ZAVOMAR-762818 format. One record per residue (C-alpha): x, y, z; residue number from 1. Coordinates in Angstrom, 2 decimals, padded with zeros to 5 digits. Layout:
east X | north Y | up Z | i NUM
...
This chain:
east -150.77 | north 109.73 | up 181.10 | i 1
east -153.58 | north 112.17 | up 182.15 | i 2
east -151.13 | north 114.93 | up 183.24 | i 3
east -148.78 | north 114.78 | up 180.21 | i 4
east -151.30 | north 116.13 | up 177.64 | i 5
east -152.16 | north 119.43 | up 179.42 | i 6
east -148.47 | north 120.12 | up 180.13 | i 7
east -147.63 | north 119.69 | up 176.47 | i 8
east -150.57 | north 121.95 | up 175.50 | i 9
east -149.30 | north 124.62 | up 177.92 | i 10
east -145.83 | north 124.43 | up 176.39 | i 11
east -147.30 | north 124.80 | up 172.90 | i 12
east -149.39 | north 127.80 | up 174.02 | i 13
east -146.31 | north 129.44 | up 175.58 | i 14
east -144.31 | north 128.89 | up 172.40 | i 15
east -147.12 | north 130.38 | up 170.31 | i 16
east -147.29 | north 133.46 | up 172.63 | i 17
east -143.51 | north 133.96 | up 172.36 | i 18
east -143.80 | north 133.77 | up 168.58 | i 19
east -146.56 | north 136.44 | up 168.59 | i 20
east -144.49 | north 138.73 | up 170.83 | i 21
east -141.47 | north 138.44 | up 168.49 | i 22
east -143.71 | north 139.22 | up 165.49 | i 23
east -145.16 | north 142.25 | up 167.31 | i 24
east -141.67 | north 143.54 | up 168.17 | i 25
east -140.59 | north 143.03 | up 164.55 | i 26
east -143.58 | north 145.07 | up 163.31 | i 27
east -143.06 | north 147.97 | up 165.76 | i 28
east -139.45 | north 148.60 | up 164.56 | i 29
east -139.22 | north 151.98 | up 162.79 | i 30
east -141.29 | north 154.28 | up 165.06 | i 31
east -139.60 | north 157.58 | up 165.91 | i 32
east -139.86 | north 157.56 | up 169.71 | i 33
east -137.95 | north 160.84 | up 170.13 | i 34
east -140.38 | north 162.69 | up 167.87 | i 35
east -143.34 | north 161.22 | up 169.74 | i 36
east -141.80 | north 162.24 | up 173.09 | i 37
east -141.22 | north 165.76 | up 171.74 | i 38
east -144.86 | north 165.97 | up 170.64 | i 39
east -146.02 | north 164.76 | up 174.05 | i 40
east -143.80 | north 167.35 | up 175.78 | i 41
east -145.09 | north 170.12 | up 173.49 | i 42
east -148.65 | north 169.01 | up 174.18 | i 43
east -148.06 | north 169.15 | up 177.95 | i 44
east -146.59 | north 172.68 | up 177.64 | i 45
east -149.63 | north 173.77 | up 175.61 | i 46
east -152.01 | north 172.27 | up 178.19 | i 47
east -150.14 | north 174.02 | up 181.03 | i 48
east -150.43 | north 177.37 | up 179.19 | i 49
east -154.15 | north 176.83 | up 178.61 | i 50
east -154.61 | north 175.88 | up 182.25 | i 51
east -152.80 | north 179.08 | up 183.40 | i 52
east -154.97 | north 181.16 | up 181.05 | i 53
east -158.16 | north 179.56 | up 182.44 | i 54
east -156.99 | north 180.16 | up 186.03 | i 55
east -156.28 | north 183.84 | up 185.27 | i 56
east -159.71 | north 184.22 | up 183.70 | i 57
east -161.29 | north 182.52 | up 186.75 | i 58
east -159.49 | north 184.96 | up 189.09 | i 59
east -160.80 | north 187.91 | up 187.08 | i 60
east -164.30 | north 186.48 | up 187.22 | i 61
east -164.05 | north 186.09 | up 191.00 | i 62
east -162.86 | north 189.70 | up 191.34 | i 63
east -165.74 | north 190.94 | up 189.17 | i 64
east -168.23 | north 188.88 | up 191.19 | i 65
east -166.89 | north 190.41 | up 194.43 | i 66
east -167.21 | north 193.93 | up 192.97 | i 67
east -170.76 | north 193.14 | up 191.86 | i 68
east -171.64 | north 191.94 | up 195.37 | i 69
east -170.19 | north 195.16 | up 196.89 | i 70
east -172.26 | north 197.31 | up 194.53 | i 71
east -175.40 | north 195.35 | up 195.29 | i 72
east -174.74 | north 195.73 | up 199.03 | i 73
east -174.22 | north 199.49 | up 198.56 | i 74
east -177.50 | north 199.76 | up 196.66 | i 75
east -179.32 | north 197.85 | up 199.40 | i 76
east -177.85 | north 200.17 | up 202.07 | i 77
east -178.92 | north 203.26 | up 200.10 | i 78
east -182.48 | north 201.93 | up 199.76 | i 79
east -182.47 | north 201.14 | up 203.49 | i 80
east -181.26 | north 204.70 | up 204.34 | i 81
east -183.90 | north 206.20 | up 202.05 | i 82
east -186.68 | north 204.21 | up 203.73 | i 83
east -185.30 | north 205.18 | up 207.14 | i 84
east -185.30 | north 208.88 | up 206.19 | i 85
east -188.86 | north 208.59 | up 204.91 | i 86
east -189.95 | north 206.99 | up 208.19 | i 87
east -188.21 | north 209.77 | up 210.17 | i 88
east -190.00 | north 212.38 | up 208.04 | i 89
east -193.37 | north 210.78 | up 208.74 | i 90
east -192.52 | north 210.60 | up 212.42 | i 91
east -191.32 | north 214.23 | up 212.74 | i 92
east -193.54 | north 216.16 | up 210.28 | i 93
east -196.65 | north 214.03 | up 209.85 | i 94
east -197.50 | north 213.11 | up 213.42 | i 95
east -201.11 | north 212.19 | up 214.30 | i 96
east -201.39 | north 215.33 | up 216.48 | i 97
east -201.09 | north 217.58 | up 213.40 | i 98
east -204.01 | north 216.00 | up 211.54 | i 99
east -207.31 | north 217.85 | up 211.23 | i 100
east -209.41 | north 214.95 | up 212.50 | i 101
east -207.16 | north 214.10 | up 215.48 | i 102
east -209.71 | north 215.38 | up 217.98 | i 103
east -212.06 | north 212.60 | up 216.88 | i 104
east -209.47 | north 209.90 | up 217.64 | i 105
east -207.67 | north 211.52 | up 220.59 | i 106
east -207.36 | north 208.94 | up 223.40 | i 107
east -207.16 | north 211.81 | up 225.94 | i 108
east -210.35 | north 213.46 | up 224.72 | i 109
east -212.38 | north 212.70 | up 227.88 | i 110
east -209.63 | north 214.03 | up 230.15 | i 111
east -209.41 | north 217.23 | up 228.12 | i 112
east -213.16 | north 217.78 | up 228.16 | i 113
east -214.11 | north 221.25 | up 229.54 | i 114
east -217.25 | north 223.40 | up 229.79 | i 115
east -218.59 | north 225.42 | up 226.89 | i 116
east -216.51 | north 228.24 | up 225.41 | i 117
east -216.44 | north 231.74 | up 226.72 | i 118
east -215.27 | north 233.32 | up 223.47 | i 119
east -214.59 | north 232.43 | up 219.84 | i 120
east -210.87 | north 232.06 | up 220.40 | i 121
east -211.30 | north 229.82 | up 223.42 | i 122
east -208.80 | north 226.94 | up 222.93 | i 123
east -211.16 | north 224.59 | up 224.79 | i 124
east -213.72 | north 224.68 | up 222.02 | i 125
east -213.59 | north 221.41 | up 220.11 | i 126
east -215.57 | north 219.98 | up 217.26 | i 127
east -217.25 | north 217.41 | up 219.51 | i 128
east -218.50 | north 220.22 | up 221.79 | i 129
east -220.51 | north 221.76 | up 218.91 | i 130
east -219.83 | north 225.26 | up 220.25 | i 131
east -218.00 | north 226.50 | up 217.16 | i 132
east -218.36 | north 225.16 | up 213.62 | i 133
east -216.12 | north 225.44 | up 210.60 | i 134
east -216.19 | north 228.96 | up 209.17 | i 135
east -217.94 | north 230.61 | up 212.15 | i 136
east -214.86 | north 231.61 | up 214.15 | i 137
east -213.41 | north 235.13 | up 214.14 | i 138
east -209.87 | north 234.10 | up 213.07 | i 139
east -211.04 | north 232.10 | up 210.06 | i 140
east -208.89 | north 234.01 | up 207.57 | i 141
east -205.69 | north 233.75 | up 209.62 | i 142
east -206.32 | north 230.09 | up 210.30 | i 143
east -206.96 | north 229.23 | up 206.67 | i 144
east -203.89 | north 231.17 | up 205.60 | i 145
east -201.76 | north 229.36 | up 208.16 | i 146
east -203.14 | north 225.99 | up 207.13 | i 147
east -202.52 | north 226.68 | up 203.44 | i 148
east -199.01 | north 227.81 | up 204.18 | i 149
east -198.41 | north 224.71 | up 206.25 | i 150
east -199.79 | north 222.44 | up 203.53 | i 151
east -197.66 | north 224.21 | up 200.91 | i 152
east -194.54 | north 223.76 | up 203.05 | i 153
east -195.32 | north 220.10 | up 203.55 | i 154
east -195.94 | north 219.60 | up 199.84 | i 155
east -192.74 | north 221.40 | up 198.90 | i 156
east -190.77 | north 219.36 | up 201.43 | i 157
east -192.24 | north 216.09 | up 200.13 | i 158
east -191.53 | north 217.09 | up 196.52 | i 159
east -187.96 | north 217.98 | up 197.46 | i 160
east -187.43 | north 214.69 | up 199.27 | i 161
east -188.98 | north 212.78 | up 196.37 | i 162
east -186.75 | north 214.57 | up 193.86 | i 163
east -183.69 | north 213.85 | up 195.99 | i 164
east -184.66 | north 210.19 | up 196.25 | i 165
east -185.19 | north 210.00 | up 192.47 | i 166
east -181.84 | north 211.69 | up 191.87 | i 167
east -180.08 | north 209.25 | up 194.19 | i 168
east -181.81 | north 206.31 | up 192.53 | i 169
east -180.89 | north 207.60 | up 189.07 | i 170
east -177.29 | north 208.10 | up 190.18 | i 171
east -177.16 | north 204.57 | up 191.54 | i 172
east -178.68 | north 203.20 | up 188.31 | i 173
east -176.19 | north 205.16 | up 186.21 | i 174
east -173.30 | north 203.84 | up 188.29 | i 175
east -174.63 | north 200.31 | up 187.97 | i 176
east -175.07 | north 200.67 | up 184.18 | i 177
east -171.56 | north 202.09 | up 183.83 | i 178
east -170.19 | north 199.23 | up 185.88 | i 179
east -172.02 | north 196.66 | up 183.74 | i 180
east -170.78 | north 198.33 | up 180.53 | i 181
east -167.23 | north 198.41 | up 181.86 | i 182
east -167.50 | north 194.81 | up 182.99 | i 183
east -168.81 | north 193.76 | up 179.58 | i 184
east -166.00 | north 195.67 | up 177.88 | i 185
east -163.41 | north 193.94 | up 180.07 | i 186
east -164.95 | north 190.55 | up 179.37 | i 187
east -164.95 | north 191.22 | up 175.62 | i 188
east -161.32 | north 192.38 | up 175.84 | i 189
east -160.36 | north 189.24 | up 177.73 | i 190
east -162.17 | north 187.08 | up 175.17 | i 191
east -160.43 | north 188.91 | up 172.30 | i 192
east -157.03 | north 188.45 | up 173.96 | i 193
east -157.80 | north 184.80 | up 174.58 | i 194
east -158.82 | north 184.29 | up 170.92 | i 195
east -155.64 | north 186.03 | up 169.73 | i 196
east -153.45 | north 183.91 | up 172.02 | i 197
east -155.31 | north 180.78 | up 170.94 | i 198
east -154.84 | north 181.66 | up 167.24 | i 199
east -151.15 | north 182.37 | up 167.88 | i 200
east -150.76 | north 179.02 | up 169.61 | i 201
east -152.60 | north 177.24 | up 166.77 | i 202
east -150.40 | north 178.99 | up 164.17 | i 203
east -147.23 | north 178.06 | up 166.03 | i 204
east -148.46 | north 174.49 | up 166.44 | i 205
east -149.34 | north 174.29 | up 162.74 | i 206
east -145.91 | north 175.57 | up 161.70 | i 207
east -144.20 | north 173.22 | up 164.12 | i 208
east -146.24 | north 170.29 | up 162.78 | i 209
east -145.34 | north 171.22 | up 159.21 | i 210
east -141.63 | north 171.26 | up 160.11 | i 211
east -141.98 | north 167.96 | up 161.93 | i 212
east -143.93 | north 166.47 | up 159.00 | i 213
east -141.17 | north 167.51 | up 156.57 | i 214
east -138.49 | north 166.07 | up 158.84 | i 215
east -140.54 | north 162.90 | up 159.30 | i 216
east -141.00 | north 162.51 | up 155.52 | i 217
east -137.27 | north 162.84 | up 154.98 | i 218
east -136.57 | north 160.43 | up 157.77 | i 219
east -139.16 | north 157.99 | up 156.41 | i 220
east -137.56 | north 158.09 | up 152.98 | i 221
east -134.18 | north 157.27 | up 154.49 | i 222
east -135.68 | north 154.54 | up 156.64 | i 223
east -137.59 | north 153.14 | up 153.67 | i 224
east -134.42 | north 152.90 | up 151.62 | i 225
east -132.53 | north 151.33 | up 154.52 | i 226
east -135.42 | north 148.94 | up 155.16 | i 227
east -135.52 | north 147.88 | up 151.52 | i 228
east -131.80 | north 147.20 | up 151.65 | i 229
east -132.19 | north 145.20 | up 154.88 | i 230
east -135.14 | north 143.28 | up 153.46 | i 231
east -133.16 | north 142.29 | up 150.38 | i 232
east -130.32 | north 141.11 | up 152.60 | i 233
east -132.76 | north 139.20 | up 154.82 | i 234
east -134.45 | north 137.57 | up 151.82 | i 235
east -131.08 | north 136.50 | up 150.44 | i 236
east -130.12 | north 135.09 | up 153.85 | i 237
east -133.41 | north 133.24 | up 154.22 | i 238
east -133.23 | north 131.76 | up 150.74 | i 239
east -129.78 | north 130.43 | up 151.45 | i 240
east -130.45 | north 129.34 | up 155.07 | i 241
east -131.89 | north 126.20 | up 156.67 | i 242
east -135.27 | north 127.74 | up 157.54 | i 243
east -136.83 | north 127.67 | up 154.09 | i 244
east -135.05 | north 124.46 | up 153.21 | i 245
east -137.03 | north 122.87 | up 156.10 | i 246
east -134.07 | north 121.14 | up 157.63 | i 247
east -135.40 | north 119.42 | up 160.78 | i 248
east -132.05 | north 119.56 | up 162.56 | i 249
east -132.04 | north 123.38 | up 162.64 | i 250
east -135.09 | north 123.37 | up 165.00 | i 251
east -133.35 | north 121.31 | up 167.74 | i 252
east -132.82 | north 123.38 | up 170.89 | i 253
east -129.33 | north 123.56 | up 172.40 | i 254
east -130.88 | north 122.60 | up 175.81 | i 255
east -131.86 | north 119.11 | up 174.67 | i 256
east -133.35 | north 117.06 | up 171.85 | i 257
east -136.77 | north 116.98 | up 173.56 | i 258
east -137.03 | north 120.79 | up 173.13 | i 259
east -137.36 | north 122.74 | up 169.89 | i 260
east -136.89 | north 126.30 | up 168.78 | i 261
east -140.36 | north 127.74 | up 168.06 | i 262
east -139.15 | north 130.17 | up 165.38 | i 263
east -137.49 | north 127.33 | up 163.38 | i 264
east -139.79 | north 124.40 | up 164.05 | i 265
east -141.76 | north 123.24 | up 161.01 | i 266
east -144.16 | north 120.93 | up 162.83 | i 267
east -144.28 | north 117.34 | up 164.06 | i 268
east -143.73 | north 114.25 | up 161.96 | i 269
east -146.31 | north 111.53 | up 161.31 | i 270
east -145.25 | north 109.32 | up 164.26 | i 271
east -145.56 | north 112.19 | up 166.74 | i 272
east -148.99 | north 113.09 | up 165.36 | i 273
east -150.17 | north 109.46 | up 165.66 | i 274
east -148.93 | north 109.31 | up 169.28 | i 275
east -150.80 | north 112.54 | up 170.14 | i 276
east -154.02 | north 111.28 | up 168.51 | i 277
east -153.76 | north 107.97 | up 170.40 | i 278
east -153.27 | north 109.85 | up 173.68 | i 279
east -156.24 | north 112.15 | up 172.89 | i 280
east -158.39 | north 109.09 | up 172.16 | i 281
east -157.44 | north 107.58 | up 175.53 | i 282
east -158.29 | north 110.86 | up 177.22 | i 283
east -161.69 | north 110.93 | up 175.48 | i 284
east -162.44 | north 107.35 | up 176.62 | i 285
east -161.39 | north 108.21 | up 180.17 | i 286
east -163.59 | north 111.33 | up 180.16 | i 287
east -166.54 | north 109.31 | up 178.82 | i 288
east -166.06 | north 106.71 | up 181.58 | i 289
east -166.00 | north 109.43 | up 184.23 | i 290
east -169.21 | north 110.92 | up 182.79 | i 291
east -170.89 | north 107.50 | up 182.89 | i 292
east -169.91 | north 107.10 | up 186.53 | i 293
east -171.24 | north 110.56 | up 187.37 | i 294
east -174.51 | north 109.82 | up 185.49 | i 295
east -174.91 | north 106.52 | up 187.39 | i 296
east -174.15 | north 108.26 | up 190.70 | i 297
east -176.75 | north 111.00 | up 189.96 | i 298
east -179.36 | north 108.36 | up 188.99 | i 299
east -178.68 | north 106.42 | up 192.22 | i 300
east -178.95 | north 109.61 | up 194.26 | i 301
east -182.27 | north 110.51 | up 192.58 | i 302
east -183.61 | north 107.01 | up 193.24 | i 303
east -182.66 | north 107.19 | up 196.93 | i 304
east -184.23 | north 110.64 | up 197.23 | i 305
east -187.44 | north 109.32 | up 195.62 | i 306
east -187.55 | north 106.34 | up 198.00 | i 307
east -186.97 | north 108.61 | up 200.99 | i 308
east -189.75 | north 110.94 | up 199.86 | i 309
east -192.11 | north 107.99 | up 199.33 | i 310
east -191.30 | north 106.59 | up 202.80 | i 311
east -191.86 | north 110.05 | up 204.31 | i 312
east -195.24 | north 110.29 | up 202.56 | i 313
east -196.28 | north 106.81 | up 203.80 | i 314
east -195.23 | north 107.70 | up 207.36 | i 315
east -197.21 | north 110.95 | up 207.24 | i 316
east -200.31 | north 109.11 | up 205.99 | i 317
east -199.89 | north 106.54 | up 208.80 | i 318
east -199.62 | north 109.39 | up 211.33 | i 319
east -202.75 | north 110.97 | up 209.92 | i 320
east -204.69 | north 107.69 | up 210.25 | i 321
east -203.48 | north 107.25 | up 213.85 | i 322
east -204.50 | north 110.83 | up 214.67 | i 323
east -207.93 | north 110.23 | up 213.17 | i 324
east -208.37 | north 107.01 | up 215.24 | i 325
east -207.29 | north 108.80 | up 218.42 | i 326
east -209.63 | north 111.66 | up 217.68 | i 327
east -212.53 | north 109.24 | up 217.07 | i 328
east -211.83 | north 107.43 | up 220.38 | i 329
east -211.58 | north 110.72 | up 222.24 | i 330
east -214.91 | north 111.89 | up 220.80 | i 331
east -216.53 | north 108.60 | up 221.86 | i 332
east -215.16 | north 108.90 | up 225.43 | i 333
east -216.29 | north 112.55 | up 225.61 | i 334
east -219.79 | north 111.51 | up 224.47 | i 335
east -219.99 | north 108.82 | up 227.17 | i 336
east -218.80 | north 111.25 | up 229.86 | i 337
east -221.40 | north 113.77 | up 228.66 | i 338
east -224.19 | north 111.18 | up 228.93 | i 339
east -223.05 | north 110.20 | up 232.42 | i 340
east -222.92 | north 113.87 | up 233.49 | i 341
east -226.41 | north 114.47 | up 232.16 | i 342
east -227.76 | north 111.32 | up 233.95 | i 343
east -226.09 | north 112.41 | up 237.20 | i 344
east -227.58 | north 115.91 | up 236.95 | i 345
east -231.04 | north 114.44 | up 236.36 | i 346
east -230.64 | north 112.10 | up 239.35 | i 347
east -229.49 | north 114.94 | up 241.62 | i 348
east -232.33 | north 117.15 | up 240.47 | i 349
east -235.11 | north 114.56 | up 240.72 | i 350
east -233.91 | north 112.33 | up 243.62 | i 351
east -231.34 | north 114.02 | up 245.88 | i 352
east -232.66 | north 117.58 | up 245.81 | i 353
east -236.39 | north 116.78 | up 245.57 | i 354
east -237.17 | north 117.41 | up 249.32 | i 355
east -237.01 | north 121.15 | up 250.03 | i 356
east -236.48 | north 122.00 | up 253.81 | i 357
east -239.35 | north 123.90 | up 255.51 | i 358
east -239.37 | north 126.29 | up 258.47 | i 359
east -240.20 | north 123.44 | up 260.84 | i 360
east -236.97 | north 121.71 | up 259.89 | i 361
east -234.92 | north 124.76 | up 260.84 | i 362
east -236.97 | north 125.41 | up 263.98 | i 363
east -235.95 | north 122.13 | up 265.65 | i 364
east -232.37 | north 123.42 | up 266.09 | i 365
east -231.26 | north 125.37 | up 269.23 | i 366
east -234.43 | north 124.46 | up 271.17 | i 367
east -232.64 | north 123.31 | up 274.38 | i 368
east -229.92 | north 124.71 | up 276.64 | i 369
east -227.58 | north 121.92 | up 275.71 | i 370
């Protein structure tokens, strides 16, 4: 009897699920699947177009990034060449040997040291020799003129190089600004084209939706009229059929009298309900008996566990008392052994080792030839 109740409940649940599925199918009748599929297809086409537009824009962005990198690399190379030219100029035209104070820092000064000058234009006369001071030589005017001319040439050359470097830098900046302006113009143009294409797509979609809405309204009107006609026919059929008249024979399944048709069954009679209640009562009593047995088993298990724990505690206390007795006996034995050892040491010290050997005792050995 314990397995019959759940099986019957499973059958009732399955019948209820089939009834819900039929009701759901009945409610979903009337949806235009072709129109929905067309909308889905149109949506996919629109997404593909948007994806292609985004990919094209991404390619343009990559190309612009590559061009930007090339321009930056060109600018770096120009700066590098300018610095290299400036270093070459310092190396070729501003060497340490051409400086006025080079004789003070010349590492070969001691090797070039010579006796005093023999004339004013003696090339061996240096500032460190103190043989000729500034403004006391005979070729002062020619020397000053040459130095001024040399300084003027150097200044003019530096100004020319600086102007050339500024012109190159300005040209590079102008090219970079033009490129940025052109790039911004292209980006704005692409954005404008994208907005126009997006508006065109939205307009086309809006018009298409309007046409579909009009067609759907017309179709809904036709379906509504047809549905009203079908509903009237169904109501007439139900009013005249066995379902609303609650004829119990119309719920009998063709596969046997013990089975019923869920969509026509009006419920169980009073005898069937009484039998189910009696069976449920038996099940409740059986479940209560099983719970009582489990409760008694748990109580017995708890009692045994408590007794085992109590026995374990008593055994541990007994072991502790035995250990204490053994420890007490061991301490007593150790005390006796200690007293004996002390008495033996006193005896050896006072009795056995009291006579200390003298030199006469050792002299009596090895006194004969034997």
